[in-house]
N, C-alpha and C positions, 0 to 999 in steps of 0.2 A: 491715440488720445487725443485729446487738446490739454495744452496745458493747464485751465480750467480746472479740467475733469482729473489731469491725474491728485491736486493739488486737490479735489471734496475728497474724493480715492483717500488719500494720506489724510487727512482727517477723519475720515471717518475709521477708515483703520488704527488708528490710534485712540479714540473710543471706543470702537467695539473688544481691541486685542490687548491696550496697553501698554503698544511700544509697535515701533518697526524695525524688521530688518529691510536689510536699503537692497538685501544683493536677491532676497525672497520676493519682495515687491516687483523686481527688475524680469525676475524669473517667470511672474504669473503676467505681468504686463509686454512680456515680450520687449524690455525696450533695453535699453544701457545702466548699469547701476550711475555709470556720473550724472545723470537723466536726474536719476531717485538723489542722486546729491545732489544735486542742484535746484530743487526744489525743495528739498529741508532745510537750504541755506535761505531761503527765501520765507519758507512759514517761519522758518527761528529766528530771522529777523523782524518779524512783523509780531515775535513773541508767544506763536502758540504752541513752537516743541522745544524741544532743550534737547540737542543733537548731543550724542554719544559714538562711542564709536563703531560702527557696522550700524548704525542709525539713528533712532530718534525715542523720545519716551517721551508722554505728556508734562507740559514745566509746572510749574508750580506758583499758584495761585498768591504764596506768600512774598512774592516779589515785591510786591507794591507798598508803598514810602510807609510810614510804621501810624502816619492820621487815620490814614486810608485802613489798613490790619487789624484796626481795634473793634473793628465793625467785622470781619472775614467769619462761621461761624464762632459769633463771643459762647451759642451755649455748650457746644463741644470740648473746649478752649476750658470752663466751670468743671467743665466734666472730669478733665485729665487735670485741671489742676488742686482738683475734690482729690482723686488716689493720689497724688504726687505727694499734694499737703502729709495723707496718712504713716508719711511713709518717715518723716520725721519724727524720732523721738526726744522724747524732754532730755537737753542737757544735750544734744546732735547738735550736730557744725554741717552745713547746709553750705556744698555753691551753688548759687543761685544767673543760672546766665539770662541775660535781658532778653526783651522783644514781648509780645504779648500776653505768650501762657505763663512762662514767666513770672509775667504781672499780675496774672491771675493765680499762681502759686502762695505769694507774695500775699496777695487779700485771702486766700484760702487759709492760710498757715491762724490759727486758733492763737485770741488779742494774748491771752494767757500763759504761753507756750513758748518755756526756761532757751534757747537755742541762741547757736553763734549765726552767724548768716554771711556770709561770702559771696556780695555782687562786686562787678564793675560797670554798675548800670546803672545811673545817678535816679532813675527814674523807675528802678528796684528797689534804692537804700529807701527814699524817699514815701514809699509808699509800706514799707515800715517804719515812720519814726513814731507814731504813736503805738508798738508795740514794746513797752516797754520793760520786759522783761529779754527781750534780742537783742542782742551786741553785734551791733551793725560794723564790716570792716567797707568800707569802697576806693577800687581796683583801679586808681588812673591811668590813663593815658589820655592819648587822642579821641577826640569824640566822632564812633562812627554815626550822624547822624539817625543812619535809615534804621538803624533797631535800635539807637541812640544807648550807646555801649561804648566800651574803652578799649582800644585795638591799639593794632601795634608793637615797636622796640618794646614799649615800655611799661604797657599792660603786658607782654609777658615776662618779663621781666619781676612784676609786683606780683605774680600768679605760684610763679618759680617759687615763693616763698612763702605760704602757704595751705594748709592741708583740712581734711575734710574728710568725715563718716560716706555722705552721699554726693554724689556734686548731680544737678538737671538741666540736660543741655535743649536748647527751643534746635530745631535744624526746617529749612523751607521742604527739601526732599527728603521723605523714607521711600526705596524699592531696592530688593533683596540682589540686582545685583547691579546696580549702581549704588548701591547704600545709600549715606545720612551724608547731607549735601548742603549747602545754602550759595547763596547769590556775591560773596566777597571771598576773595584770597584773602586777608586780613584777618576776617571775620573768624571764617574758618580753621584758621593756624589760633586766635582768641580758644575758640573753643577746646580742638587740642590743650592746649594747656592748663586747660581748668578742669578736663577731665584727668588728667594726668595726677593733678593731687589731690583723688577722693578716691577713697577705695572702692567704690560702688557706682557708677556714672546710669543715670536713667534717660532715655531719647523723648521729650512731650512730644507727639503730634497730637493734634487734634484729626480729625476723617480726611480732610481736603487736602492733603498732606501723603498722603499714601498713596504708594503707584505713582509717580514725579519724582522730577531732577531734579535738581542743578545745577550747576554751575563746576561747585569745588567739592570734594571731597571732604565731609568730615573727617570722622573717625572710622574704619574699617569693622562690622557688626561681631568680630572676636570680641572688642576692646568694651561689648556693649553690656552691663549688666539685664536690662530690659528695656523695653518699648511701653509708654503708657501712650492709649489711644485709647477713641470711642467709634473708631470703626467695628463692625461687626465680627467676630469672631470667626464668620465664614466667608468671611474677606481673601480673596484671590492672595491677596498680595498677604494679608496677614498670616493668611496659612504657611507661606511661605514662606516668609520672617522666621513663622516659628520652628521651621525645619529646618534652618540656618542651626537650631540651640539657642534661639533668645526666648527668653518667659516676655511673653506678653499679660499684660497686665491692661486686664478692659474696662473699661468705665465709658458703664454704657451706664 
């Protein structure tokens, strides 16, 4: 099989099965695992897959820049946001992550809701300026422009001095094996710091992120209270996540 044919085979396998196991592919094609790994490295370099131990997973579409991501699955993000906003009770405190889905949550919060919102995103804070009963706490640090959020040591330290009832986190990848992932190490560390300061943490994930992975793990599944997604309840990945004991809130 020529290299171009192997490439097409791998991409087709990824689309059909949602993952590639290098040793299985090598056995089926009668080639070495090294050849498969080289092919996967080339595909990953082109942004066509996310390499993981033993193979590869679909790459998340949420790795584009902030402006581009605002046009990705806006309806799905609004559905997820509506469910998430309904979890915050009057007088409650919420840690709200940055990103486009979190921005949809900010816009979905009732205008007259008395609450406290803690965020490391100036975009989120600005979206809530006209909510008269919402008390806002903005955590500062180095601005990570990809997601318009503060990250780094100063931001993590600031996060350690707050607490909340709920934390809503956005991620770029949701996978039962790879877990909850994002594309930047410092952003992943900041998300962990935020989640550690809330009684319950829910993951915001519109359907295009389900079954995909990025480079850096955010949290293991056992640290998560629930997943909010508009992916169908019978989606294979959603069903696998549910078997891990994670509550899945449907945003249909």
